[in-house]
C-alpha positions, 0 to 999 in steps of 0.5 A: 499500499502507499503510505506517507512517511518521514525518517528524520525530523524537520520541515514538510521536505521530509515527507516521502510517499513509499510502498509500505506493509499493510497494517492490521487491526488489533484488539479493540481496533478496526482497520479502514480503506481510507477515503480521507485523512485530516490535516491538523497542525498537530501532524506537522508539530509531530513531524518537527519533533516539537511535541515529542513528550505528548507524542513519542515518535519512533522514526520512521514514522508515519503521519496523520490521526484523522481518517474516514473510510470503509471498515475492511478489517474488524479486531477481536473484541470489536462490537457494533461495526462491520466490515463494509460500514463507513466510519471516521475517527482517529488512529495513527498514520492516516495518511495512507491507503490503509490505517488502523483506528482506535476510536470511530463512529459510524458516519451520519447519512449523508456526510461525505468522507472528505468532510467526515475526516476533518472532525475527529480531533477537531470536535475533541479539541473544541469540546475539550477547550470549552470544557477546560475554559469553564465558560458557561451559557451567557458568558462570552468567549474570545476565540483568537485565530477562530476560522480554522477547523478548531475554531469553526467547531468551537463557534458552532458548539458554543453557540448551541450552548448559549455562549457568546463568541467573539472571533478574530480572524483575517479580513477575508474571514469576517462574514464566515465568522459571522455565519457561524454566530460570532461577533467578528473582528480583524487582528492586527493593531488595535484588535484588543480595543476592537474586541473590548468594544464588542463586549466583555471577555469571560474567557479566551482561546488561543488557537493560532499561536500569534504571539497574543497570549499577553493580551488575552490575559489582559482582556480576561483579567485572569490567566486561569481563563486563558487556554492555548493549543498553539503557543508553546510559551503560554506557561510563561504567562501562567496559561495552560497549553491544552494538549491532552485529549479527552474521551475521543469516542465521547467527542465523536458521539457528540459530532455525530448528534451535531451533524445529524441536527444540522448544528455543525458543518465544517467545509473543506477549503482545500483537498490534496492527494497523498503525493501532495502531503508536504504542500498540505503542511506547508499551507496548514503552517502557513495558517489563514484556514477557512474550514479544514484541509484534507488528504483524499486517497 
């Protein structure tokens, strides 16, 4: 089978498309014929060797955590899913023609593989951040870098829970944030004052790692009300870096519910082939995403 790997830590150029041995489903796992794989910032952070504490990596290594596809092998002890079912979930080395998933859910009717691949890690992260920020209905959450996958999920889940969201993004994505129910403003010079004019901030999330932690603490008045998933320097400001995943099966179940009720939709901004994985990583690293980027197999 074809698989994207890297044999050394480094930039996108270390990614290679190779012929690899097929993986097999172990106990409690399923194997899928991958139709699409999600492209997440954690993918290139792992490739660069930034997050070895949370993601120990043995070289050579595959790439990718999220995927959607058709089950073709069911491991021992697995119930509720069968060969031929369309599923989406999390596993390892998902930039490949075949991948093993350790957490999955059957895809809702009408959901395309390409879109489904963009949900698993994104929804888990969004749910975790809202929970850890302890933001309640009627309060206001500020999201810095709100137009990407996690931001898109946070905005929609928060709206469903009665939480007001102020989102910052580039000028081209202001209407997109408003479509998702956010009070939108641009980043750049004067952004703190623009946020203040939109309302009080009870909690804040840094999703872009653009060096705004000090300002988020200033706006909330409390570093305990600020969380980052993108700035490894956040702890220097007494701000938590949230990098430990919660229950992926629970997050997938909630994603299925929200998608089925029409309360969650994250558009796919761009699709790439396995051979173009390096370009996908370069684009993800550059940011300015509206929704998700995915690898289509």
